N, C-alpha and C positions, 0 to 999 in steps of 0.2 A: 736485330737485323745483323747479318754478316758484315765483315769489313768491306769487302766487294761491292754489296749493294749501298752502304753507309757512303763509301767513297763516291761511287757514281752519282748518288742523290746529292751530295754536296757539290760535286762539280757540274750539276745540272743537266747531267747527261739521261737520267729517268726520272719520273714524276714521285710524290709522296704514295701515290696510288700502287704505282710499280712495286715501289720498295714493301709496302705492305703486304700486297700480294705474294712476292718473293720470299718474305720473313716466314710465310707459312709452309714453304718446303725446305725438302733435306737440302744440306749443304752441296751435294752433287748435282742436285738439279737446278739449285741456283747458278751454280758456275755455268751450266749448259744454256741456261735461258738467259741471263744477264746480257753476254756478247751477241744474243740475236736480236734482242729489244734494241740493243744501243745501235747497232748496225742497220737493221731493218725498220728502226723507228716504231717499233709496235706501239699501239696505244694502250692504255689502261684497260680497255674494254676488250680489246683482241686478246691481251694476256689473260684476261679473266676467263675468256672463254677457252683458250688452250689448257688451262688449270682445270677448270671444270670437265673438259673433255677426257682430261687423264686422271680426274679424281677417281675414288672408289666408294661407292656408296655403302654407307653403314648399316642403313636399313636392310641390305642384302646380305650383309656379312653373316657368315656360318658360325664365327667363333665368339667367344664371350667377350662382350663390349664394355665390361664394367672399367677397365683401365682406360677406355678411349675417352671416356666423360671429361677428364683432366687433360688430355694430350693437346699440346699445342697444334697439332696437325688435324684436329676436330676442327671442321669449318663452323660448327655451331659455336665454338669457344673463339674461333677467329673473329666471327661478327660483332662479338663484345667488346674485342680487343682492338680492332681496326675499323677504320672509315670504309676501307675496301676489303672485300672478302667476297668468296663463292657462295654459291648457295648452301644452306645448313643442311646437316646430315650427310657430310662427306668426308672423307679421309684423303688427305694431300701427301701421305708417305706410303706411295705405293708398295716400296720394298717391305714394310713392316706389315702392311696389309695382307701382301702375298704370302710372307712367311707364315703369319697366323693362320692363314685359310689352309695352307698345306699342311700345317701341323694338324689342323681339324679334319681334314681329308684323310691323313694317316691315320688318324685315330677312328675313323669311322671304318677305313679298310681293316685295321686291326680287329674290330668288333664283329667283322663278316667273315674272318678266317677260319671259326669254328664252324661257318655255315655252308661254305661252298669250296670246292678244291681250288679256284682261282678267283681273285678279286683285282680288277684293275681300275685304276683311276684314267678316267677319259679326259684329254686336254685337247686345246686347239692345236691341229697340225699334225695329231698323232693318226698313225696310217693303220692302226688297229680295226679289223673289221669284226663285227659282231653282228647277231640277230637275236631276237627274243625267241626261246624255244616254245613252240607252240604244239598242242595236240590236234587240233582241228584246224579247217579252212584249207586255203590254198597253199600256205607255208607250214603246215602241220605234218609232224611226223609220224602221228600215230601214239594211242596211248601205251602200249607196251615199250615203244622205242623212247619215248618221252621218259619213263621210268628208268630205263636203262641207261639213258642219257645223263642222269643225276649224278652217276660217279665217274663219268669221263673227266678228264684232267683239263677238258677245254670248256666244261660248264662252270658256270658261277655268275658272278655281279659286276655290273659297271658302277662306279662311282664318278659322278660328274665333276669335271673341274672347269667347266664351261661357265662362262660369266652369266648366261641367262637361266642356269639350272644347277648352280653351284652346289654340291653336296647332296644331291638327289642320287638315290640309290635304285638302280634297275636291275632287279633280280632275274634268275632264270634266263641268263644270257649263254648263248652259244659263240665262243670265240673261234671257231672253225666252221667257218660258213660254207667251205668246199663240202666237208662231211655232211653238215646239215643239208644242203641240196640233194645229196645223193639219198639221205635217208627220206628226205620227202619225195622225191622221185620214186622210191622204192615203194613207199606206202601207196601212192597213187597208183602204180603198175599193179600192186597187189590187189587193190580195190577193184580195178578194172577187169583184171583176169578173173577174180572171184564172182563177179557180175556176169561174166560171159559164160564160166563153166556150168554146164548141166547139173541139175540136182543130183540126178543119179550115178553122176560120175564124180562126185565131190570126194575129196580124201575124209577120210573118218575123222569126226570131230571139228571139219571147217565147213561153214556154213557157206551157200551159193553166194549171197550178197554180203558185202562189207559194210559193217554199219558206221554211223558218224565216230570219228577219231580212231577207226580201225580196232575198234573193240573186239571184232570178229575174230582178230588175230590172222587175217586172211593172208598176210605175208608170207612169202615162201620160205624166206629165211627168219624164221622167229628171232627178235632181239634176245641177245645174251644179256639177261640182267645179272650182272655180278660186277663186284668192285672192280676198277682199273688198277693196274699195276704202277702205283707210285713207288718212288725210291723207298720210301717208309714202309711200304708194305713189302716189297722184294727183300728188304734186310730182314723184317720181322719174319717173314716165311722160310728165308734161308736158315736162320737161327732155329726156327721150329724144325726143320728137317734134320739139322745136325743133332738137335737135342733129342728127338726121337729116334734117329740111328743109333746114337751112342747108348741110350737107354736098353734097346732090344738087342744089340751086339752084346753090350756087357752081361746079358744072361744067357749067352749061348757061346761057350768057348770054342767049340768045333767050328762054328760059321766065323766067329772073330778071326779064327786062325786061316780059314779059306779066303776070307777077304783080304787079310794081310799079304798073303801070297800073291793074290791077284793084283794088290795095289802096288807091290814090290815088282812084279813081272812086268807092269805097266809103266814102271819108272817113277811112280808118284810117292814112293818111300822117301824121297828126298825132302817131303812136305813134314816128315817128322822129325822134329827138333831135339837134339841130344839133351838140352836142357829139360825138356818135358819128359824124357824118358828116365831121366835122373830123379826127378821128382816123383815119378810113379816108384822107381825102384827103392827110394829111400822111405816112401810110405809103406810099401810093403814089408821091406826087412828092416826098418829102422837103423838103417847102416848108410853112411855117406857113401854115395857112389863113385867109383875109381877113375880117375883121368887118364888112364892107360888100357889099351886093348887087353893086356895080359891081366890086369885088374879086374877087368869086365868078365872076362872068360873064366877066371876062379869065382867071381861071386855069382854067376849065371849057374855054373855046374854046383854050386854049393846049394842052391836053391831045390826045394823038393818040387814036384809036379806040378802040385795045386797053385803055387805062387809063381812058377813059369807060365803057367795059363792065364793066371792073372795079368803078368806082365804083358804076355801075347796081346790080351784084350785092352789093355793099357795102350799099345803101340797101334791098335787099330782105332781106337777111340782117338788117339792124336793124330792119325792118319786123316781122319774123318773131318776132324776140326781144321786141318791146313789144307782140305781139298778146295779146288775151285768149284764154283757152282755148276758148270755143266757136268763135271765128273761126279758132282754129289747129287745132281738129278739123276744121273744114269745108275748110279747106286740104289738111289731110292726105288726106281723102276723094276731094278732086277730083285730087291729084297722085297718088293710089292709090299711097300711100307703103307699101313693103314692108319693114317693120320686121326682116324675116329677114336682111335685108343689114346691119342695123345692130346686132342684139344677139344676143349667144350667152352661154349661161349661164356657161360656162366663164370668160368675161371679164367677168362680171358679179358677182364676189363681194360687192360692196358692196349689190347687190339682196338677196341671201342675209340677209347680215349685218343688214338692218332688219326682217327678218321674224322671227317666234317660231317655235320648232320646230313648233308645232300647224301654222302655216301652211306650214311647208317639207314638212311631211307631205303637204298638199295639192297642193302643187307638184309634188312627186314623183308622186303620183297622175295629175295632169294629164299630165306628161310621159311616165308608164309606168315610171318609175324604180323604183317597189315591185316591179314584175314582174321586171324585171332583178336586182334584189337578193335577191329571193326571201326565205329564213330571214335573209339577213343585214340586212333591212330593220329588223327589230325591235331587232337589236342594234346598229345604226348609232345609231338615234334614242335608245337608252339610253345615248348618251354626251354629252358637254358640247356646247355650241352651236357652239364653234369646231370641234370634231371632226366634228359634222354638216355643217357648211358644207364642209370639206374634203373629207368623204366624197362629198358630192353633186356636188363639181365634179370627182372621179376616178372614175366608175364604170366598171369595165372592161365591154366589150361594149357600150356606150350610145352611140349616135350623137345627139351634143348638137345638130347643124347643123339648121337651118330649123325650130327650136322656141321659139316665144315665148310666154310666160304670156298668156292670154286678158285678164287684167286690165290688160295694157300696151297692148292694142288701142283703137283710135279707134273 
């Protein structure tokens, strides 16, 4: 017992039963309850009810309870020690209980990060809205839209931090309910329109009536099945564009010169650092660059035509590296950069590894891998992420050539 309880007991301000019950609590809780007991003359029975109401059930705990067996805050142990104790199987140290529960919840979240784009812990008082993503029924978005939703950054899982369902995982959650409602409305409208449309006036490949779950693809605007633009994906594709442009420009000195002049005319040559050019120069000539204009003029005039062309290419490459994304995209379009010559899924394991399993499903749909795998698709995605990555890189009978994810396009 703490000194406060001991003093109050000695002075007959509280009974032995009070002291025994208070001894099971943490010091801060004792300090809060003791004045209340004395002032309001709380009985032992009332105190017991108060503590029981605030106690946490060890049976419902989601964390490892090994250390709890010998803990003084375990009511089962308290029953053996004191005459007065709350019901067995409870923890009277809520702070410790909550901390261990939170660590467990965070562990569950961490384990789901490779599965879904977003994972949230749902706690009492949170204002996060969510809805279960459904294919069919009054709140269904349709089969094709549901597949597309798997790559949305608002699609994922909810981990319950609520007392009655602590640790329970609700997968397939949409955290953008407004968007979900629009998709549901679009699916319902498309089904109605398809049902009303005369068979002879249907668009080719679009049946007169929509089947369950929108499997008929009756929607006027077919869902775009592609990976969403997360920050990781944006960074990856920007580097892909730069790398591909650098490679192609390096093979055409005349084109490099034209691009360099265009970049300079647009005022973007400032993106070319002098230190970068000095490195190019030193690599070409095996000489250290000059720090004065006179020295640079002399050095460049001393170079043969071939090396000057290479230096021009180097300047263009440096400009591409320093260009902002909007101008880089414009250059890709003008150049008509064909990413199929620079990207192949089988050589891009790093791309798959940055995606969640949910996003990889969407990529598999976009490429047509799901159809090739057939019944093996669900089996593959039931495995760990590394196994899924390995499986997607080695699909028998699938032609990987010429396929680039839409999200990597410019």
